[in-house]
N, C-alpha and C positions, 0 to 999 in steps of 0.2 A: 850689477849693480847698476843702475845707471841715475845720472845727475843732473838736470838742471840747472846751469849758468848761466848770469849775466850779469856785466858789473862785479861783480864779485871775488876778484883771485885771493885779494886778505885773508877772506877765511874761506874760503875752500884749499890753500894752502895747509888749513887747519884740518879740513875732513880730510885729504889726500893722506894726508901724517896718520892720521891717528887709525887708516883704512890701511897703511902697510904692516900694522900690527896685527891681522887680525890674525884668530886661531882657527878658524875655516883653514882648507887648502888653499895653498898661494895656488898648485896651478887647478884649480876649480872655480880660482873667484875673480870674476871678469869685471872690473869700471872703468863703462862709457861714461865722461862729462859733456854730457848735451850745451853747446856754447851755443845760445839762443840772439846770434850780433854782440855780441861785447865791442868793445870800444875801449882802449884798443880790446883786440881778441885775445880769448882765453891761452894761457903758456901754463904745461903741465910744469910746476915744483923738484925738486931735484928730492924731494923726501913725495914721494908715493907709493904706491903695491906695483909689484912688478909687472900683472897683464893691466895698466893704465892704459888710452888713448881718449883721446877727442873728434866727438864728432859736432863737425857747420855744421845747423839748421837751417836748409836752405827759404828762399822769400821771405822775408821779414815783413814784406808793402801786404802778405793776404794771411801770412801764417801766423802769428809768434805765440810770448807769452807762456809761461810754466807747463801747460798741460798735451801742449804742443810740442815742446822740446822731450816733456819725455817718451812721449810718441816717434818720433823718431831715433833719439837714443831707445828704446825696447827695440824696435824695426829693426835697426843697425846693431843689433847685440846678437850675442851666438848661442844664449846660458837656457837651459832649460825652466832656471828661475827665477823670475826677475824683482829687487831686490830697491824701491825707491830712496831715497836717500836725500836731500836738501844740503846747499852748499856751503852751508854755518852750523853741520852740525858738526860733533869730536864722542866719535860713540869709543864705546870701551872694548877694549880686546877679544868679549866673546861674544859681540851684538850681534854680529851676519851669521856667526854657528850657533845661534839659541833661535836666532830666527824660522832658518831654513832647514833649520830639521824637521819641520812642522811638514816640510810643502814635500820630504823626504817620502815624509812616510800618508800624505791625503793628498790630492792637486786640488780638494776644498777648501783647505783650511788659508787664510788670511789674515798674518802674522800682524801684529802692532807693534810698536818699539816703543820704551818708558824715553822721556826726556825728562829734566829738569831749564829752567831757562834764565840765565845769567845778563846780568844788564850790562856791566862793562867790566873792563883789567883782566880784554882777551890773553888769552898764552903765543907764541913765539911754536910754529914748529915746528922746531928743534927740543922744548921743552913738554910738547905734546908725545914726540915721539920719545922724548926718554921717559916719561911717566909711564905710557906706554906699555915701551918692553921692560919698566922695572913693577907693574902693575898695581900704579899709583897712580891713575886717568881720574880713576871714581872717587878719589879725593885729592883734587885741581879745586876746587872749591867746596866752602862747607856749607850744606843741604840748605843752612837756613838762611844764607842769602842769597837763595836760587829760588827759581817759582815754580812745581809743577803745571799741567794742561790744565788747570781745572775743570771745567767742564765734559773735558772726555774722563779724566782719570774714577770722577762723582760719577759715572755715567757707570763706567766697568766696575767700580767697589759698589754700587748701588745694589751691579748686577751679580753676585759670584760670579767675577772676571766672562760676564755674561751671558754664561753658564744659567742664568735666569732672570736672562731676556726675550726680546723677539722681534719683529720683523721690521722694528727702529735700531735692532746694535750697529746698520752701519754707520747712525754719529757719533761713532769711536771712528769711526774709518781715515787719517788723517795724513797726507800726503809727505809732513818731516821722515817719516820712519817705517816704511808696513814692507808686506812683500806677499808675494805669490806664484801662482806655476805659469804659465808662458799659455799651457795649455787654457786656464779658467781667465787667463786677460782678453782671449781672443776671443773666445768665445763670448764672451760679454758687452765684445764689442770696442778694447780698446778705449781711451780718453780719450774725453770730447774734443778735439786743438782747437773747436770756435770759443771754448768758456775761457777765459781772463781770469773768475777767481770760483773758486769753488768745485772745481773740479773737481778734487779728493771727493767729496760730499757725493754728486750726483755720478760718479763713477760708483762707490761704496755703495747706494741704493744697487745698480746693474751687477755691481758682484753680488747682493744676494737677490735680485731672482734669478742668476742662475745658480746658485746653491751654493753657495757662497758659506763656510764659516769662518767667525772672526776668534780669534787667539789671542788675548794680550801675552806679553814673554815680557815679564818683568826683568829678566836677567838680560836682558835687550837694552843697556843704562845707555845713556846717550846725555850730553851738554848740548845746548843749543845758545848759541849764542844770540845775544840779543833777542829780546823779545814781538813776537807775532803782530802782523799788520790787527790781529782779530782784539790782542790784550792792546794795541794805541786807539785803532780804529772802531770796535765793535761797531757801534753802530747805524754807523757809513757801510761797514762792510754788507748786515746785513737788511740795509736798505737797497742795494747796489743786486744784490745775490737772492734773492727771496724773488724776485719776475724768472728771474731767470732759472731757478729750483725749479718753484713752480710748473716751468711749462714741461718740467723735463721729466718731474718726479711725486709721483697724486701722494707720497708719506716723504718727511709727518702731513696729515690733513689743515694744519692751522696753514702749510702757505696753502691751498687755496680757498680760502672767503666765500669765495664772491659765487652765487649761485649762478644756474646758467650757460656757466663758459664751457665755451671748448679749448681743451689742452693738448697739446702733439700727445704726448704717453696719456692715456683716460686709467682709471682707477679699472674699471674691469672692461674686458672685450668680451661682450657674450656672443654668439657663434649659433642660428637657425637656419634648419635646415628645409627652403623648399619648396615644401613636399604638402604638397593638398592642392583645397581649394584655395583660390586669390584671398576670399576672406577669412578665411582660419589663417593662414602667416600673417594677411595683415592684422590682422585682431591682437596674435599673441609681438609680433613684432611695435605698434604703437603702444603697449601695454608695458614696454619696458622702457619704449623712452619715455609715455609720461609719468615716471614713478619717481617720488623723491630723492630718488637715487642719480643725480643728471651727468652727474658726471661718467658717464655710457658712452659703449660704439657698440655697435651693433655689425657681427660680419652677415651678410643673408647668401648662404651658402646653395648654387646647384650651377647648373653649365649653361651660363648665360652668350653664351655665345652660339650656340643651335639658336636663341630666337634671331633670327633674320631679317629683313624689309625684303624677303620676299613678294611675289604677287602669291595671296593667297582665299583662302574661303576669310572673312575675315571673323567673323560669328560663331562659325563651327574649324577654325582654330587650336591643331592640338595641343599649342601651345600654348592656350592664348591665358590662362591663368599667371604661367611662368611672365609673360608677354606683359601683364599688367602690374606683378609686381616689377621691373624692373622699371615699368614706368615711374610707376609711384616714390620708388625711394632713390634712384638718380640722382636729384638733385639736393638728396638730405645731406650734411655733413655730419650727420652722427650714424648713418648708413653705407657699409660697403658694402658692394657687392661680387663674389669672388667665390669663384670656381672648387675653392677646397678649403673645404674644415682645419681650418690652423690646427697643427696639434700643440703649438705653448700660447702663450699671450706676451712671452719677452716681447716689452720688457715692465708692460704693466703685470700690474702684481697678482691680476687673479683672470680667468678663465671660466663663464658661466656659458654654459653648454643647457640649452631653452629646447625641449623638445614643438614642434612649431602648432600639436593640438596644447597646451598649456597655456593657460593664461596668469601673469604674474598682479597681482595687491599696486596699488600704489605707494607702501613702504618693504613689501617681498626680499627686493634688492638687496636693499642698504640692511634692514634685519638679518638678510645669512650673511652679507662682510660683516656685520656683530659678531655673531655669531661666528666667524671661524678670526676674527682677529682679540676674542675676547678667550675660546680656546686654543688658539695659535694648530688652530687646523686644517690639516693639508689637504683635507677633502670634506665637502660637507653637501650630504644630499636630501634631498626634497622629498618625500612620496608623495605623489596627489592620491587624494581621495578616491577607494576604489583600485588604488591599482597593484596587482598580483605578482609583481616582482620587482627588484632592486633594478630592472635594464630600463622602465619607466620616470625613475627616478630623472628631478632634474638634477644639476652638480654644480657647483663655486669649489674651483679647482688652485688654491694655491700657486704659485709659477714657480717661487720656490722650490716647493718641497717637490711640484710636478720638473721641473729640472732635475735633482738630485736624482730622482725616482730612475727617471731618463737616466741619468750616466751609469748608474749599475743594474739596467736591464737584461736580462737577457732573454733569447729572441721568443714570443711565445710569451711572454711571461705579463698578467696579465695588471698592469699601471697603478689602477686601482688600488690594490693590493699592498704593492710598493711601499705609496703614497699615505696608505695607511701604517704601514710601519717606519717609514724616516719619520712623518709627523702626524700622524691619529688621522680621524673621523668621524663624525657628526653625523645619525641622524634629526633629522625635523620634520613633523606632519606638514600636509598641503592644506591641510583646512585651517590651521593652527596657523598660516602663512598667507591664505589668502592666495593660493593657486586652486585656480578653477582647470576644468574639463573642458576645451572651449567646444572641444567635438558633443558636448551635451546639451549645450547651449542650439536654439532655435536658428534657422537660416535668415529668418528675420531682425533676430540680435546680429547675426555675426557680419549683413551687409551693412550696417548703422554704419556711418563716417565714424561716428563717436560712440563705440558701444560702451554702456553703463559697468561699472567693475562689481559686479556683485558674482552674489554664486550663481548655478541656475535653479538651485527651490528660491530664489529670489533674498536669501539675508544674505546683507555685508559681510564682508569676515573683519575674524576679530580683530582689533586694533591691540594687540598684547606685546608687553616688550620680553624682553627675553627671558625673565627670566618666571612668565606665564606660560613660556611651550616648550612645550616637554623633547627635549635632545637628547638624542642615542649615542653613550660614547664608544667609535671599533677603531678597532686597531689588531694590527698583527694575524694570528690567526684568531681571534676573534669575532671579524668581521663578518664572517661569514651565517656563523649559529644570530651573532645580535642584528644582522640586517634580514636573516630568513624569520626570528621573533617578531623585530618590528614591522614588520610588512603582513605577518600574522593577524595580526592584535590593529591596526590598520585597518585590516579587511573585516574583519571580524565585526570593528565598530560599526566604521560604513555599511556594511550588510541593518547588523540592530537600525539605525536611524534609516535608512530604506523602510526597513520595515516600519517600523514607530509611525515615520510618515504617515505612508499609505494606508494606517486602522484608524492614525486621529483624526487628519483631515484627508478631503481631495485631492488633489494630484493639483499642484500650480498652473494656471499656464504660465507660455511661455516668456520669458523676457524682454522686451521692445526695448 
């Protein structure tokens, strides 16, 4: 248990008094009070849990605030489960047990306690202790005289306790009372000490990308002494938080209204192997960058260290294509030259694997993300026209599903099948989504600094909506059969159209 504290001795006394009567075993409960520079310093009251101590947060000049205090407390604690609790909470005896029982079952569980907000007439520590011992702390106030956590409970109730929610469930993650495993905390990178407000939402977003499952726990009841800042200063808090959260969170999308901006965490991390001619790879990358989904970064993969500036035959250089790609993109802030392809896009919500011979249309990437979010799919694969196997597909992986799959994968077990089982899979047609095989374009077309976004046959890609394009659901043991049928059908369609074109009209000239 970690409790951040700053100049709140009176309400902290109430919190510790309630924690002294928990049904969770005393010898398993460690309570850390992280004093964030209080004046006078926080002291432990007489009524408190058995295993309770204060950790002083150091260096207040550069690191301060709730997020930093929580992180310091977490790093100075010993438990395998971390439970946040604000220093103005009076929790019911079952509060801790009701939440952490879930972490004993699953390391992906993030539990959320319930609270009612009390405006005034706070009790004494002695009264809290007596009522907790008597089992009447839940009757301390009349429910009609208190307030619920409106927007959180609304989200929970509208989504069947988050079971019917989506990738935005993390909005229910608030720091007043929540629990998770230490392993999940560390995997998500811990709380951001640089954030002064909104840290619970931002951390909740990163927990989602690590595959967290949010579980509201109604049995973890509590009284919150006083209103939250969001209740009293909502507009000012939102005005402050939006720029900070927009920098670090691609979701919710309304946080990033401005087009053609770069952010610390992009919505999509696209990975392109630098394999093939300079013109081919450049066209692939430039099409990605020219799309209408600008919240995207590209990682161009090759052994860039091999490109040395030693004496060589300039035009007969065996690394000439790689060298030209390096100089083309080394100053582009949206392209990173990397030696190894990442296995995850964390903390970006999507990883897009693009074979270098494929060229996307203006709206291809945006529409793939729409498919992923509409169906909450863990993997969306786009099969180009003429492809012979699923291995040739362009793949959009959801980071949260990939994280969960990696956590349970056995050595050698295919991740795509696990992701399909965890979150489902969709297949879409390359023709419907405007993807072309760049290898079929003429060398002259590829060499153009601004290659036209058209099909090799000269026909522009259809700009159909998601509803117009065929998607194939794939999941679990159905994956191979569905994918095989989809590949066969698309291949047959491609052959039929090629034959029809040859019979009905002469072969068109190459695009320029």
